[in-house]
N, C-alpha and C positions, 0 to 999 in steps of 0.2 A: 452654323449647322454642322453636326458631325456626320461622318459616313462610316459604313461598315463594308468590308470587302466581301465579294462573293465570287464563286466560280460555278459554272454549270457542269453537272456530272452527267454528261450525255450517255455514258455507258451503263447507266443504271435503269432497270425496268422494274415492273411490279406484278405481283399476283396476289390474289385474295383467297383465303381459306375460310369457308363458312359452313354452318351445319351444327346440329346438336352435339355431335361428338368431337368438335374441333379442339377443345382443350385437352381431352384425354388422348386424342390422336397425336397432337404435337408434343405433348409431354413425354410420350413414349419414344420419340425419335430424335428430338433436337438436344443440343448440349446444355442449353440454359433452361431455367424454370419458367414455363409459359405463364404460370400464375403471377409472376412478377410483372407481366405485361398487362397493364391496366389502361383505362382511358387516359390517365394522367402520366403514364410512364412507358416509354419505349425500351426495348431490350435489343441486345446484339447476340447472335447465336450462330451455330454452325450445324451442318449435317455431315455425318461421317459414314464410312463403310463399316461393316461388321468388324473389320480388322483395325478400326480406329484411324483410317486414312481420310484425309480431307476430300470432301466433295464440293461443298460450297459454304459461304458465309452470307449473312443477311441481317438487316434490321427489321424489327417487327413492331407494328403499331396496332393497338386494339381499337377497332372502330365500333365496338359495342356488340354487334351481332356477327362480327367477322374479324379476322386478323389480316392486316395488309403487310406484305413482305416487300421490302426494297432490296434488290439483288443485282449484282453485276450481270450484264446480258450474257457474258460468257458461261455463266452457271445456270441460267434460267431454265432452259429446256430440260437439262438433265435432272435438275432438282424437282421440277414438276413431274417428270416421269417417275422418279423415285417415290414421290408422295403418292402417285396413283397406284404404284405397286404395293406400297405399304398400307394403304387405307383398307384393303380387304372389304369387310362389311360395315366399316365405320360410316356413320351418316355425316359425310362431309362433301362439300363441293369445292373444286379448285378452278379458278378462272383468272384470266389476265386482266390487268388494268392498263388502259392505253392513253388516258387523257392528261397525264401528269408528267412533269419534269422534276428532276432532282437538282438541288443546289446545295452548296456548302457555304456557310457564312462564317467569316473569321475576322480577326482584328476588331473585336466587338466593342461597342461603346455601351453606355449605361441603359440605352433604350431596350435592351433585351435582358435586363436583370430578372424579369419574371420567369426566365428559363435558366436560372443559375445553377440548378442541381442536375447531376448526371441523369440522362434519360427523360427529363421532364418534357412533357408534350403540351402544346397549345394549339387548339384548332382555331384558325382565323378564317371565317367564312367557310369555303370549301377546301381550304389549304391547311397544311399541317407543318408546324415547326417543332423540332425537338433537339434537346441538348445531346450531343454525341455521347452515347452510353459507353463507348470505349475509353474515353478520356475527355474531361471537360476542356482540356487545352486544345482540342480539335474544333471547338466552337459549336455551331449549330448545323443541323441539316434541315432542309426544307423540301416538302413534297407539294409542288405548286401546280395548279391547273395551267396547262400550256397557254391557253388564251388569256390568262391573268398574270403571266410571269413578268412581263414588262411593267405593268401597273403596280404589281407587288413590289418590285425592286425600287421604283420611284417613290412609292408611299413609305417605304422603310429606309430610304436613304442608302441604298445598296449600290456601291461602286464596283464595277467589274474588276476582279483581281487577276492574278496569274497562277496557273496551275502549278508552276515550279515553286512558288512560295508556299502553297498549301502542302505540296509533297515534302518540302524541306521541313516544315513543322511536323508532319507525320513521322518522318525519319528521325528527327530530333527527339521524339517521344517514343521511339521504338515500337511503332505501330505498323504492322505489315499491311500492304495492299495485296490481298490474296490473288488478284489477277496477275500480279508481277512477282511476288515473293514466294508463292506456294505453287505446288504442282498437284493437280487433281489425281487422286488415287495413289499418291506417293507421300505427300507431306503429312507430318504429325503436328497436332496443335501445340503440344508442350515444347516442341522444338522451335516454334514460331511465336512464342510469347503470348499466346491466346489466354493463358492462365492469368495474365496481368491486365487484360483489357476487357474484363467482365463478360467473357464469352461462355464460361463454363460454370455451372452450379454444382458444387461438390456435395451438396446435401440432398438433392433430388434423387429420385429412384433411377432405375436403369433407363438407358437410352441406347440407340445403336452406336456401337463402338465404345461404350462406357467402360467395359472391363479392361481393354488395352490402355485406354487413357488413364484410368485410375492406377493401374499397375505401374505405369511409367512414373507417375507422380510419387507414389508412396514407396517405390523401390528404387528411386533415383536412377532410372535407366536412361537418362538423357545423355547422349554422347556428343551431340552437336547442337548448336542453337543459334538463333538469329542474333546478331550483334550490330550495334551502331558503330560505324567507323568514320574517321575523319580523313579526307584526302589531303596529304601534306605536300605532295608535289606530283607533277605529271598529269596524265589523263587516265581516268578510270571509267570503264563502261560496264554495263550489265553483262553478266556471264564471264567477266574476267576472273581468272583463278588468283588466289592469294597464296604467296609463298613465304615460308619462314625457314631460313637457312636451307634454301633449295628444296624444301618439303612443301608439297601442296596441302594446305590446311583448310581451304574453303573457297567459296566463290561469291562474287557480287550478285545481288538479286535486284536492287533498285538504287538509283542515284539521283540526287538533286543538288546542284551547285557543288559545294565542297563536303557534303556528307553522303553517306550511303548505308544501306543495310547489306549484311553478308551472312551467309550460313557458314559457321566456323566450328571446327572441332573444339569441344569444351576444354580439354586438357591443354591443347596448344594455345588457346586464347589466354589461359591463365599463365602459361609459361612465357608467352611473349610479354605480358605485362610485368611479371615478376622479374624478368631479366632485361627489360628495356630493349627487346629485340626489334630490329627493323623488319617490317612486313612489306613485301613488294608485289606488284602486279606486273604485267608485261611492260606497261608504259608509265607506271607510277609507283608512289609509296603511300602507305596508309597506316593509321594508328587505330587501335581499338579503344572505344570510349570506356574508361574504367567504371563509370557510373552505372553501367548496365551489365557488368560481368557476372 
């Protein structure tokens, strides 16, 4: 018997958007195309300020007559408040979901081949499984009834894994955790690799913050960006500054084992690689991964 690893994502909560105007309403405010969110396909998207600054990110599942949002609890209240402000006269209703837990399933065996494509959704009883739409290397996400979680894990040969392993895989694939790597009302999506993790649809019409986001992309205005780094010696912790020839060029945003994500000035990142320059933190040394430059 083979097993799959899972971790509980206890910091994730849910809310539902329903009503006759739900599609038009969401299409006008989120970064992705809500029309891509079907019964069989989940999407990943974000909400921005009018200035293009990050407010929240979330996964969306189409329940048929409503959309279910999976969102980090840190962003839940503010996102619902923004939706309530923006809905004006739109015929929608927003309500919380309380009966579910989130899990991530990784190190997959062949038993989940029916979810092999990005975003693919499968309803199993009252539970939902979907292939992580950010990157298939992140495995699956499950939205499982609290009272059925233990039974679900047993029935699907799920063995409890370690959060540090899941985060290491996330960092290795340059996928930010917005609760760690971004700052609300300050961070920009294109600085944080959201363009490469299926969060933005460049063909849809306008959405809140679209003008600034598009301008950054098409005018190449990105001066700093999230990089994957390897810790070569010493200790490196979140918020450590990174120095190149005594110049501060960035800082660490998340760490797992010997890899980390860091926001680094683009020109300095290129210079460090081209010249094989040593990068230092207060108590360690790091190298930028050239595969994500």
